[in-house]
C-alpha positions in Angstrom: 243.1 132.1 58.6 244.7 136.2 58.2 242.4 138.9 57.1 244.6 139.1 53.8 243.5 135.6 53.0 240.0 136.0 53.6 239.6 139.3 52.0 239.6 138.4 47.8 242.2 140.5 45.9 240.1 142.6 43.2 241.2 141.3 39.7 243.1 144.4 37.6 241.2 145.0 34.6 242.8 144.0 31.2 244.3 146.8 29.2 240.9 148.7 27.7 238.3 147.4 29.8 238.2 150.7 31.7 237.5 152.8 28.6 234.9 149.9 27.4 233.3 150.1 30.7 233.3 154.1 30.4 231.5 153.8 27.1 228.7 151.6 28.2 228.3 153.8 31.1 227.7 156.8 28.3 225.2 154.7 26.4 223.5 153.8 29.0 223.4 157.2 30.3 221.9 158.5 27.1 219.6 155.8 26.5 217.9 156.7 30.0 218.0 160.4 29.3 216.4 159.7 26.1 213.3 157.2 27.5 212.8 159.5 30.5 213.3 162.7 28.7 214.4 164.2 32.0 218.2 164.3 33.5 216.3 164.6 37.2 214.3 161.1 36.3 218.1 159.5 35.2 220.3 158.2 38.7 223.5 156.7 39.3 221.8 153.4 40.5 219.6 153.2 37.4 222.9 153.7 35.1 224.7 150.9 37.0 221.7 148.3 37.1 221.6 149.1 33.1 225.2 148.5 32.6 225.2 145.4 34.8 227.6 146.9 37.4 227.4 148.5 40.8 227.1 152.3 41.5 230.5 152.7 42.8 232.3 151.7 39.5 230.3 154.6 37.9 232.3 156.7 40.3 235.8 155.4 39.2 234.8 157.0 35.8 232.6 160.0 36.9 232.5 162.2 40.2 229.0 162.7 40.2 225.5 162.1 38.0 226.1 166.1 36.7 229.5 165.2 35.0 228.2 161.7 33.6 225.1 164.0 32.1 227.8 166.7 31.0 230.0 164.0 29.8 227.2 162.6 27.6 226.2 166.0 25.9 230.0 166.7 25.2 230.2 163.7 23.3 227.2 165.1 21.1 229.0 168.7 20.9 232.3 166.6 19.6 230.1 164.6 16.7 228.7 168.1 16.1 231.9 169.7 15.6 232.8 166.8 13.4 229.9 167.0 11.1 230.2 171.1 10.7 234.0 170.7 10.1 233.3 167.8 7.4 230.2 170.1 5.7 233.1 172.9 5.0 235.5 171.3 3.7 234.6 172.0 0.3 233.6 175.8 0.8 234.6 178.1 -1.6 235.0 180.9 0.6 234.4 181.7 4.7 230.7 182.9 3.7 230.0 179.7 1.8 231.4 177.9 4.8 228.7 179.6 7.0 225.9 178.4 5.2 227.4 175.0 5.1 227.8 175.0 8.8 224.1 176.3 9.3 222.7 173.7 7.2 224.6 170.8 8.9 223.6 172.3 12.2 220.1 171.9 11.4 220.5 168.5 9.9 222.1 167.1 13.0 219.3 167.8 15.4 216.7 167.2 13.1 218.1 163.9 12.5 219.1 163.1 16.0 216.3 164.9 18.3 216.6 163.3 21.4 220.3 163.9 21.6 219.8 167.7 20.5 217.3 167.9 23.0 220.0 166.4 25.7 222.8 168.6 24.5 221.1 171.9 23.8 217.6 172.3 25.5 218.1 170.4 28.8 219.4 171.8 32.0 222.9 172.5 32.3 224.6 170.9 35.2 225.0 173.1 38.4 228.1 171.1 39.6 230.4 171.4 36.3 233.1 173.5 36.7 234.9 175.8 34.3 237.6 173.8 33.3 234.5 171.3 32.0 233.2 174.6 30.2 236.1 175.3 28.6 237.2 171.6 27.6 233.3 171.4 25.7 233.6 175.0 23.8 237.3 173.5 22.6 235.8 170.5 21.5 232.5 171.9 20.2 231.4 173.5 16.7 231.1 177.1 18.6 234.8 177.6 18.6 235.0 176.6 15.2 232.2 179.0 14.5 234.0 181.5 15.7 236.9 181.1 13.8 235.0 181.1 10.3 233.4 184.5 11.5 236.9 186.2 12.1 237.9 184.9 8.2 234.7 186.5 7.1 235.5 189.6 8.8 238.9 189.4 7.9 238.2 188.5 4.1 235.7 192.1 4.2 232.8 190.2 3.8 230.8 191.6 7.0 230.7 194.9 8.6 233.2 195.2 11.3 232.0 193.7 14.5 232.6 191.7 17.6 233.2 187.8 16.2 231.9 186.2 19.4 228.6 189.0 18.9 228.3 187.5 15.4 228.6 183.7 16.3 226.1 183.8 19.2 223.9 185.7 16.7 224.7 182.9 14.1 224.0 180.2 16.2 220.8 181.7 18.2 219.1 181.7 14.5 220.1 178.1 13.8 219.3 177.0 17.2 215.8 178.5 16.7 215.0 176.7 13.5 216.4 173.6 14.6 214.3 173.6 18.1 211.1 174.5 16.4 211.4 171.6 13.7 211.8 169.3 16.6 209.4 170.6 18.8 206.4 171.1 16.5 206.8 168.3 13.7 203.2 169.0 12.8 203.4 172.4 12.0 202.5 173.1 8.5 205.8 174.4 7.7 206.8 174.6 4.0 209.3 173.1 2.1 212.0 173.0 4.9 215.6 173.5 2.8 213.8 176.0 1.2 213.1 177.7 4.6 216.7 177.5 5.8 218.1 179.1 3.3 215.5 182.1 3.3 216.5 182.2 7.1 220.4 182.0 6.2 220.0 184.7 3.7 217.8 186.7 5.8 220.6 186.7 8.5 223.9 186.7 6.3 222.6 189.6 4.4 222.3 191.8 7.1 225.9 191.3 8.2 227.2 191.9 4.8 229.0 194.9 3.8 228.0 197.2 1.0 228.0 195.4 -2.3 229.0 192.3 -1.1 226.7 189.3 -2.1 225.4 186.7 0.4 225.1 184.2 -2.4 
């Protein structure tokens, strides 16, 4: 018997099976991240066992664990982008759009606390290269936030400034609210909706031109 006869030929995956396996890998990695609460505790071997495949099958889709964890985060960035875009679909102007985005961002985090921790409160993978970061930003709500800030500047709502700096300022604000709601649920918060509106009012008022209304 020849060597070729002894070695079984690998069966070609059916159309769509590769993407289905990739999605299963992402779901397993996310489940393990939620269960352990720590990316360091999640291994490729553990993910493979959860999916029911061998570790080499994982490496067909992700070069290493960092890329896998990053892909889980990227998935949630994309979902947040979708939610914020949807929230602004009926905005009356760019300023109203920023308010709606702020509310949607906090709601996303509060409704998905573990996913928010993974995406925004965990360690950034060291091996993630610049290309991955650019892809994440282009698929996330952050680039959309910068665009809406630019619209506010162009419309004369805001005092002239750097749209990137303003966008980061607003992101820090809503991230602070969201992370505190998640980390300190036992705190005697006042009505959360009123608190969110108060914080957004305070932040946006500080950016407005004289005579502009933040309402």
